N, C-alpha and C positions, 0 to 999 in steps of 0.2 A: 857789099851786099849782105843783108842779114838773112840768115837761114832760119826758117820756122822748124820748130821741133814737131815731129809727127808722132802722135799718140798711137799706140798699137790698137788696131781695131779688133774687137772681139770676134772670135771665130764662131761659127755655128755651134760647136761643141761647148764652148764656154758659156754661150747664151743659154743653152739647154741646162747646164749644171746650175747656173745662177737662178734660173726660173724654178728649178726643182728645190733649191734651198729655201726660197721664200715661203712656200706653203708649210714646210717643216718647221720653220722658225715661228710662223704665225700659230701653228698648232701647239707648239711648246709654250708659247706665251699665253694662249687661251687656257691650257691645262694648269699653268702656274696660277693664273688669275682665279680659276675655279677652285683650286685647292686652297688658296688664300681666303677666298670668300667662305668656303665650307668651314675652315678653321675659325674664322671670325664669328660665324653663326653658332658654332659649337661653344665658343667662349661666352656668347650672349645667352645661350640656352640655360634656364635655371637647373641647378643640380637637384634631382629628386631627393626628398627627405627619406631617411632610412625607414624601412617598414616597421610598424609598431607590432610587437608580438601580440597574438590573440589572447584576450583575457580568459582566465579560467572560468568555467561556468559557475555562477553563483548558486550555492546550495539553497534549496527551498527553505523558506522561513518555517519554523515550527508552528504547528497548528495550535489553536487555543487548548485543545485536549492534551497535546504534548506538554504544553507549559503548565497546565493545571495539575497534571498527574505526573510531573517529572519525578517527584520523590518516590512514588509507587513504582514507576517504571525502573528507576535505578535500583530499588530493592529487589525487583524481580530479576534484573540482569545480574546482580551480585549473587543471588541464590542460584541462578543457572550456572555461574562460573564455579561456585563452590561444589555444587552437586548437579552436574549436567543431567537433565532428565532424558529418559528414553523416548523415542518417537512411538507413534501408533498407539498412544494411550487415549484416555477419556479426559478431556479438558473442560473444567467448569470455569466459566467466565461471567462476570457481571458485577452487580453492586454489592452492598453490605450483606444481603441475605446469603450470598455465596461466601464472601470474605469471613463472615462470623460463624460459619458452620464448623463447630469445633471438632466433630467426629466424622467429618466427610470421608476421609480415607478409611476409617474403621467401619463406617456404615456400608461402604461398598468395597469391602476387602476382597471380594471375588475378582476385582479388576486388578491386574498386575501392575498397571501404570495409571495413576490418577493424579492430575494436577489441579491445584486451586489457584486461579488467577482472578479472584475477586478483589475489587478495590472500592471501598466504601464511599457512597455518595455519587457514584458514577451513573451515567445515563446510557441508554441504548445507543444514542448518537456517539457517545465517547467510545463505546465498544467497537463501533464501526470505524471510527477515525483511527483507532489504535490497533486495528486488525493485524498489521505487520509487526507489532511488538508483542501482542498478547496471544495470538493464535498461530499465525503462519510458521514461525520458527520451530514450533513443537511438532509439526506434521501429525496432528492427532487423527485418529480414525473416527472420533466423534467429538463434537463440540456441544456442550450443554450450556444454554444461555439463560440467565435471569437478569432482566433490567426492564425499565419502562416506567415504573411508578415515579422515579425522580424526574423523568422527562415531563410527565403530566403535572407534577408538582411545580415545575418551572414554567408552566403555562403552555406547553406544547399540545397541539390538537392530536386526537387519536390518529388521524391520517398521517401526520408528521411522524409519529412514533412507528407506525407501519412502514413508512418510507425508510426510516433508519434500519429497521429489521431487514427489509428487502435489500438495502445497500450492503448490510452485513452478509447476507446469504450470497449475494452476487460476488462479493469480494472473496469469500471462502471458496465458492465454486470455481472462480478463475484460477486459484492457486492450488486448491485441494479438491479436484473434481470427484474423487471417490469417497470423500468424508461424509459422515452422517451428522445431521444437525437436529438438535431438540431445543424447543423453546418452552421454558417453564412459564406458565401464565402469570400475569401480574397478580400478586396476592391482594386480598382485601384486608386492610389493617384498620383497627379502631381509630387510630390517630388521623387517618385519611379517609374516614367514612364519607366525607363530602365529595370525594372523587370517585365514589363507586360507579356512577353512571359512565364517566369517561373510561374508567378501568374496564368495565364490562364491554363497552364499545370497542376499545382497543384490542382486548382479548378476542372478540368476535372477528375483527378484521384480520388479525394475525392467524387465527385458526383457519379461516377461509383461504388465506394465502397458502398456508402449509399444505392444504388439501390439493393444491395444484402443482406441488413440487415433489420430485422424487427424493426420498431419503431425508425429508424435512418433516419433523413431527412436532405436534402441539401437545404439551402435557398439562392437563387441567388440575391445578391445585386450588383454583379459585372456588369452585363449587364445594368441595369438602371442608373449606375453611369458613363457610357461612353456617349460621344456626338456622333454626326453623323459621325465624322471622326474616331471613335474608341479610342478617347483619354479621360482621366479623366476630368470630368466636374469641372472646378475650382470654380464655385459658390457654391459647396457643402463643401468647405474646409475653415479652418481658414487660416490666413496669412502664417502659416508655411507650407501650402500646403500638409500637412500630416494628420492632425486630422480633424474630422468633425465639421462643424458649426451647427447651429440650423436647417438650411435647409437640411443638410446631415442627421441629426438624424430624421427629419420628414420623409424623404424618407425611412429610415430604419424602422421606426415605421409602416408605411403603408405596407411595404413588409413583415415584421415579424408577424404582428398581426394574420393572418390566420393560422400560424403554431403553435401558443402557445396553450398548453393543459390546458383548464380550468377544475376545479374540476367537477367530475361527480355528477350530482344531481339526486338522485333516483326518478324514475317516480312513483307516488303513484298508488297503485293498485285500480282498479275500485271498486266503492262501490257495495256491494251486492244488488240485487233487493229487494225492500221492500216487506215484506210478505203481501200477499193480500188474 
């Protein structure tokens, strides 16, 4: 007689342990699958490109005035390096009538610091555009400006010339709020007699503007440079009939002198009375 082998029957405890192992195994398998999936996704994800460093700001392009007057500006910079000027002086700036004033420093020798920053052929628009090269670095207490006839010669309208002067004044006020400004009226010259109506209109516009501004003066050299017939006096000019001669500059000196701001000298306090 063949005997059957009897398999051991699981006890309640072994059933319970086996049941507990199945969820743990399933959880481990799920975690392994999730980890593998995440790694696969990371492998497929594109690698970000390295950050491009920010470009340095592009310096502003030089203005037409900077290009046109590069040689003059370089000469002024060289002169300043060789002989650094003192601040709080009187600065003359403008076109050839300023540049060609041969005795400017001597004519106003009562001023301890006087700078000539005239550059021939320049316009009032140029003076405004080059403000930070011609005026601001010197921190002057007064700026005396002569320009405008070249603007008119180039076809600018009187209102545009006024606009250039207003821009110049506003630029100075923004940087040097306590400075004084004087505008020498556009002169009447024989070679530009055809422009006299525009010159007169421009002068009138600028004079009216200065009357609305504190510490901005209008200096009239136009009127004393006309003869009895209202024409430019030829004896005040060089043979080119455009630029001033010695007599012309002598007239300018006498007209300008009362308008120049001399340094303020403190008044000494009165001495205390002697003890008695």
